[in-house]
TORBASE-630058 format. One line per 8 residues: number of its first residue (from 0); their letters; for each residue x, y, z of N, C-alpha, C, CB. Coordinates in steps of 0.02 Angstrom, whole numbers, plus 50000, padded with zeros to 5 digits. Glycine has a CB too. Layout:
# TORBASE-630058
NUM	a	X,Y,Z,X,Y,Z,X,Y,Z,X,Y,Z; ...
# end
This chain:
# TORBASE-630058
0	xxxxxxxx	50083,48721,52228,50141,48678,52249,50173,48648,52192,50121,48623,52295; 50247,48643,52186,50278,48614,52140,50284,48542,52145,50333,48642,52136; 50293,48503,52078,50308,48437,52086,50371,48419,52065,50264,48399,52055; 50422,48469,52053,50486,48466,52034,50526,48446,52094,50507,48527,52004; 50569,48392,52081,50628,48376,52130,50673,48432,52151,50673,48325,52101; 50671,48433,52218,50721,48490,52250,50773,48461,52288,50686,48540,52300; 50839,48482,52275,50887,48453,52317,50917,48518,52368,50948,48417,52266; 50908,48493,52426,50918,48546,52481,50982,48527,52516,50854,48549,52536
8	xxxxxxxx	51028,48575,52521,51084,48562,52573,51113,48629,52609,51146,48525,52535; 51147,48617,52651,51172,48668,52699,51249,48693,52669,51176,48632,52781; 51253,48754,52652,51317,48774,52627,51353,48815,52680,51309,48814,52562; 51413,48790,52712,51451,48825,52763,51480,48896,52726,51515,48772,52793; 51498,48886,52664,51525,48947,52627,51477,49014,52622,51541,48924,52553; 51405,48983,52614,51368,49041,52608,51328,49058,52661,51331,49039,52556; 51323,49006,52720,51293,49003,52778,51219,49012,52764,51322,49050,52824; 51196,48961,52718,51128,48973,52702,51119,48898,52679,51112,49037,52646
16	xxxxxxxx	51052,48882,52666,51023,48828,52643,51018,48840,52561,50954,48818,52681; 51040,48793,52519,51033,48801,52451,50990,48756,52417,51092,48799,52423; 50969,48759,52368,50902,48727,52332,50923,48718,52265,50832,48774,52334; 50932,48667,52232,50944,48653,52164,50885,48619,52150,51007,48616,52147; 50858,48639,52078,50804,48607,52050,50841,48567,51983,50742,48664,52032; 50851,48514,51987,50890,48476,51934,50857,48476,51866,50901,48401,51957; 50784,48473,51864,50756,48460,51800,50748,48538,51761,50680,48417,51811; 50753,48589,51802,50752,48654,51768,50818,48684,51776,50698,48701,51796
24	xxxxxxxx	50859,48681,51717,50936,48705,51713,50935,48778,51731,50972,48696,51633; 50982,48787,51789,50999,48853,51817,50945,48872,51864,51007,48907,51763; 50902,48827,51889,50849,48846,51944,50881,48832,52005,50778,48807,51940; 50893,48884,52045,50917,48873,52117,50890,48933,52162,51001,48869,52120; 50892,48912,52218,50869,48972,52272,50915,48953,52333,50776,48971,52296; 50901,49004,52379,50937,48993,52444,50891,49020,52503,51010,49030,52445; 50907,49008,52567,50867,49038,52619,50908,49027,52681,50795,49007,52625; 50893,49064,52740,50924,49073,52800,50901,49005,52842,50903,49146,52833
32	xxxxxxxx	50851,48983,52829,50821,48913,52849,50804,48871,52793,50758,48920,52891; 50793,48806,52817,50768,48754,52763,50700,48772,52739,50765,48680,52792; 50650,48801,52776,50587,48820,52754,50594,48876,52714,50543,48831,52806; 50635,48932,52721,50634,48986,52680,50669,48964,52615,50664,49045,52714; 50722,48918,52618,50755,48900,52546,50707,48862,52513,50824,48859,52548; 50655,48814,52530,50604,48779,52494,50554,48826,52469,50573,48727,52536; 50528,48881,52513,50490,48923,52500,50506,48973,52435,50483,48952,52558; 50568,48999,52445,50604,49026,52385,50614,48983,52330,50667,49048,52402
40	xxxxxxxx	50629,48925,52322,50635,48884,52263,50559,48884,52234,50665,48807,52282; 50503,48879,52271,50455,48873,52248,50430,48941,52188,50418,48859,52307; 50450,48994,52222,50446,49060,52193,50493,49055,52119,50478,49120,52252; 50551,49026,52136,50595,49036,52090,50576,48978,52026,50670,49028,52127; 50541,48928,52042,50525,48881,51995,50464,48911,51952,50510,48813,52030; 50417,48956,51985,50360,48984,51953,50387,49034,51902,50312,49017,52005; 50444,49074,51924,50476,49131,51882,50508,49092,51827,50533,49179,51923; 50540,49032,51829,50581,48991,51778,50525,48975,51723,50617,48917,51814
48	xxxxxxxx	50454,48943,51746,50421,48924,51701,50382,48986,51662,50383,48875,51729; 50371,49032,51705,50344,49098,51667,50387,49123,51622,50328,49155,51711; 50460,49124,51631,50500,49147,51580,50508,49110,51522,50556,49157,51602; 50510,49044,51533,50514,48988,51477,50458,48999,51447,50520,48913,51497; 50401,49009,51459,50339,49015,51416,50347,49074,51380,50272,49017,51455; 50364,49134,51415,50377,49198,51380,50414,49190,51318,50413,49244,51422; 50476,49148,51333,50524,49141,51281,50515,49088,51220,50584,49128,51315; 50464,49049,51236,50440,48994,51193,50483,48933,51213,50446,49012,51112
56	xxxxxxxx	50512,48938,51263,50554,48872,51274,50514,48816,51292,50607,48879,51330; 50545,48755,51297,50510,48696,51321,50517,48690,51388,50532,48636,51291; 50457,48675,51427,50463,48661,51495,50458,48586,51512,50413,48700,51530; 50507,48564,51543,50509,48494,51563,50459,48476,51609,50571,48476,51591; 50431,48416,51594,50381,48386,51643,50410,48358,51695,50339,48338,51618; 50381,48369,51752,50410,48342,51820,50415,48273,51815,50366,48359,51882; 50470,48236,51834,50490,48170,51833,50459,48125,51891,50563,48171,51835; 50445,48158,51940,50425,48137,52001,50490,48109,52042,50367,48085,51990
64	xxxxx	50482,48060,52076,50531,48024,52115,50585,47997,52069,50498,47967,52156; 50649,48014,52088,50700,47989,52047,50740,47929,52080,50745,48046,52029; 50748,47868,52056,50775,47823,52079,50847,47811,52071,50745,47783,52063; 50883,47797,52111,50955,47789,52114,50975,47731,52142,50985,47837,52147; 51033,47702,52109,51054,47641,52129,51098,47645,52185,51083,47608,52077
# end
């Protein structure tokens, strides 16, 4: 299970739930249901990290809960 923040929202344009992982640039997923979108995001996060390792790129540490004013 990932510890990265996931931002999930419904897109009328796409007719799907979209997930963005702000700590991992370009890491996004979608799904027909909220659960599918989160599950797909978990897979994309794993692939993002695997690719970053293969390319020798830095993998950001999960920041945990972000605080907003």
